C-alpha positions in Angstrom: 0.0 0.0 0.0 1.4 3.4 -0.9 2.0 5.5 2.1 2.0 9.3 2.5 2.3 11.3 5.7 3.1 14.5 7.6 6.1 15.2 9.9 5.9 17.7 12.7 5.6 18.3 16.4 2.9 18.5 17.6 0.3 17.3 15.1 -2.8 17.7 17.1 -3.8 20.7 14.9 -3.2 19.1 11.6 -6.0 18.5 9.1 -3.8 16.8 6.5 -4.5 13.2 7.5 -8.3 13.7 7.1 -7.8 15.7 3.8 -5.8 13.0 2.1 -7.7 10.1 3.6 -10.9 11.6 2.1 -9.0 12.1 -1.2 -8.0 8.5 -1.3 -11.6 7.3 -0.7 -12.9 9.6 -3.4 -10.3 8.4 -5.9 -10.7 4.8 -4.7 -7.0 4.5 -4.1 -5.4 1.8 -1.9 -3.3 4.2 0.1 -2.8 5.6 3.6 -1.8 8.8 5.2 0.0 8.7 8.5 0.9 11.3 11.1 4.6 11.1 12.1 4.7 13.2 15.3 8.5 13.2 16.1 10.1 15.2 19.0 13.4 15.4 17.1 14.3 15.9 13.4 16.8 13.1 13.8 13.9 10.7 13.9 13.2 11.6 10.3 15.8 9.2 9.1 14.2 6.3 11.1 10.8 7.0 9.4 12.4 6.9 5.9 14.0 3.5 6.7 11.0 1.9 8.3 8.3 3.0 6.0 9.3 1.1 2.8 6.2 2.3 0.8 6.5 5.9 1.6 6.0 8.1 -1.5 5.6 11.6 -0.2 5.7 13.7 3.0 4.3 17.0 4.2 6.6 18.9 6.5 5.2 21.3 9.2 6.3 23.2 12.3 9.1 23.0 13.5 10.9 21.1 10.8 10.6 23.1 7.5 14.1 24.3 7.8 15.6 21.5 10.0 14.8 18.8 7.5 16.9 20.3 4.6 20.2 18.7 5.5 18.7 15.3 5.2 17.6 15.8 1.6 19.4 14.6 -1.5 18.1 17.5 -3.7 16.1 20.7 -3.2 14.0 22.5 -5.7 15.5 25.9 -6.6 12.5 27.8 -5.2 12.6 26.0 -1.9 16.3 26.6 -1.8 15.8 30.3 -2.3 13.1 30.4 0.4 15.2 28.3 2.8 12.3 26.1 3.8 10.7 22.9 2.7 7.1 21.7 3.3 6.9 18.9 0.8 9.2 15.9 0.0 9.0 13.7 -3.0 10.4 10.2 -2.3 11.7 8.1 -5.1 12.7 4.4 -4.9 15.3 3.2 -7.3 16.2 -0.4 -6.3 17.7 -0.1 -2.8 18.3 3.6 -3.2 15.9 6.2 -1.8 16.1 9.8 -3.1 14.5 12.7 -1.3 13.7 16.0 -3.0 12.3 18.9 -1.1 9.9 21.5 -2.4 8.0 24.5 -1.0 4.3 24.6 -1.9 3.4 27.0 0.9 4.2 29.9 -1.4 1.8 28.6 -4.1 -1.0 28.1 -1.6 -0.5 31.4 0.0 -0.3 33.5 -3.2 -3.4 32.0 -4.7 -5.5 32.3 -1.5 -4.2 35.9 -0.8 -5.2 37.0 -4.3 -8.7 35.8 -3.6 -8.7 37.6 -0.2 -7.3 41.1 -1.2 -8.1 41.2 -4.9 -6.0 43.8 -6.8 -5.0 45.7 -3.7 -1.3 45.7 -2.7 -1.1 47.0 0.9 2.2 47.0 2.8 2.4 44.0 5.0 3.7 42.9 8.4 4.8 39.3 8.8 4.4 38.0 12.3 7.1 35.5 13.0 10.4 34.5 11.4 10.2 30.7 11.2 10.1 28.5 8.1 6.6 29.4 7.1 7.4 33.1 7.2 10.1 32.7 4.6 7.6 31.3 2.0 5.1 34.1 2.9 7.8 36.8 2.3 8.7 35.2 -1.0 5.0 35.2 -2.0 4.5 38.8 -1.1 7.6 39.8 -3.0 6.3 37.9 -6.0 3.1 39.9 -5.8 4.9 43.2 -5.4 3.9 43.7 -1.8 6.4 45.4 0.5 6.7 43.8 3.9 8.4 44.0 7.3 9.1 41.1 9.7 8.0 41.3 13.3 9.5 39.0 16.0 9.9 38.9 19.8 13.6 39.6 19.3 14.6 42.4 17.0 17.7 42.3 14.9 18.8 43.8 11.6 15.6 45.1 9.9 13.2 43.0 12.1 10.7 44.9 14.2 9.7 43.8 17.7 6.1 43.7 18.8 6.5 46.7 21.1 7.6 48.8 18.1 4.2 48.5 16.5 2.9 52.0 16.9 0.0 53.8 15.2 2.1 54.9 12.2 3.3 51.4 11.4 -0.1 49.9 11.8 -1.8 52.5 9.7 0.7 52.1 6.9 0.8 48.3 6.9 -2.7 47.2 6.3 -2.0 43.5 5.6 -0.9 41.5 8.7 0.0 37.9 8.3 0.4 35.6 11.3 3.1 33.0 10.7 3.4 32.0 14.3 1.7 29.0 15.8 -0.1 31.2 18.4 -3.8 30.4 18.5 -3.4 26.9 17.2 -5.5 24.1 18.9 -5.3 23.3 21.8 -3.9 26.8 22.8 -6.7 28.8 21.3 -6.5 31.4 24.0 -3.1 32.8 22.6 -2.5 35.3 19.9 0.3 37.6 18.6 0.8 40.6 20.8 -0.1 43.4 18.4 -2.1 46.6 19.2 -5.5 45.4 17.9 -7.2 48.6 19.0 -5.3 50.4 16.2 -6.9 48.2 13.5 -9.7 49.3 11.3 -11.9 48.4 8.3 -8.9 49.0 5.9 -6.9 46.2 7.5 -6.6 42.6 6.3 -5.7 39.9 8.8 -4.5 36.6 7.3 -3.7 33.7 9.7 -1.8 30.7 8.5 -3.5 28.8 11.4 -6.7 27.0 10.3 -7.6 25.0 13.4 -9.6 26.7 14.9 -11.2 28.4 11.9 -11.5 31.6 13.8 -8.4 32.2 15.9 -8.2 34.8 18.7 -6.0 36.9 16.3 -8.8 36.9 13.7 -11.5 37.5 16.3 -9.7 40.5 17.7 -9.3 41.8 14.2 -12.9 41.3 13.3 -13.9 43.2 16.5 -12.2 46.3 14.9 -13.9 45.7 11.5 -10.8 44.3 9.9 -11.3 41.7 7.1 -10.1 38.2 8.2 -8.9 35.0 6.5 -7.7 31.8 7.9 -5.2 29.3 6.4 -7.6 26.5 5.3 -7.8 27.5 1.7 -4.0 27.8 1.6 -3.8 24.3 3.1 -6.1 22.8 0.4 -4.2 24.6 -2.4 -0.7 23.5 -1.2 -2.0 20.0 -0.5 -3.1 19.5 -4.1 0.3 20.9 -5.3 2.0 18.4 -3.0 0.0 15.6 -4.6 1.0 16.8 -8.0 4.7 16.8 -6.9 4.6 13.4 -5.3 3.5 11.9 -8.6 5.5 13.7 -11.2 8.4 11.9 -12.9 
């Protein structure tokens, strides 16, 4: 039986298993999708060796960057971004070849265009992890200027306490790339000055479980437009499927 899966820690928030299991049933495929919740990226090698029928993997927090040294090849776009969220696994006799891709950028760009239309507001990217790199690349591709925001400021990165009225008013797209608000810690959210938001703001949360995070709820209370990461998940999942099956 062909096997696919997702690697991350934790995976209690992930919808990928259900998404692909439903897909297999719809296509009448004899396949399975497994959650590989590993506490260390070093366990990645064990999974590759044990799961002989593994054809493809999704990679999520916190391994989008850490998994790269274990790959045989990396797609130029993923290399440029510096993060991988999809791995194609090829079997050639006793040889296993792993190639990394980034489909987050595709899912984000397509879903963002549906959300903001032709507008190109300046953006704040909350977080500096693997996901944020794909978001930055997508914004650049769309011609949208952006600034990173992190708990620790360095170089050109803003800190949360630097987000004043001027920055909030001139950066009307805010993208949450942190895991804050993800199930089961729904009571958490990025520490931005929500009271400065208004109807001209667009809040995009990569988190999709729950559908309405505290980040989005606080934005909606100020009449900001909100969008979660579920559509992005669906788009990048289909791109993953395409990659796993290409020659």
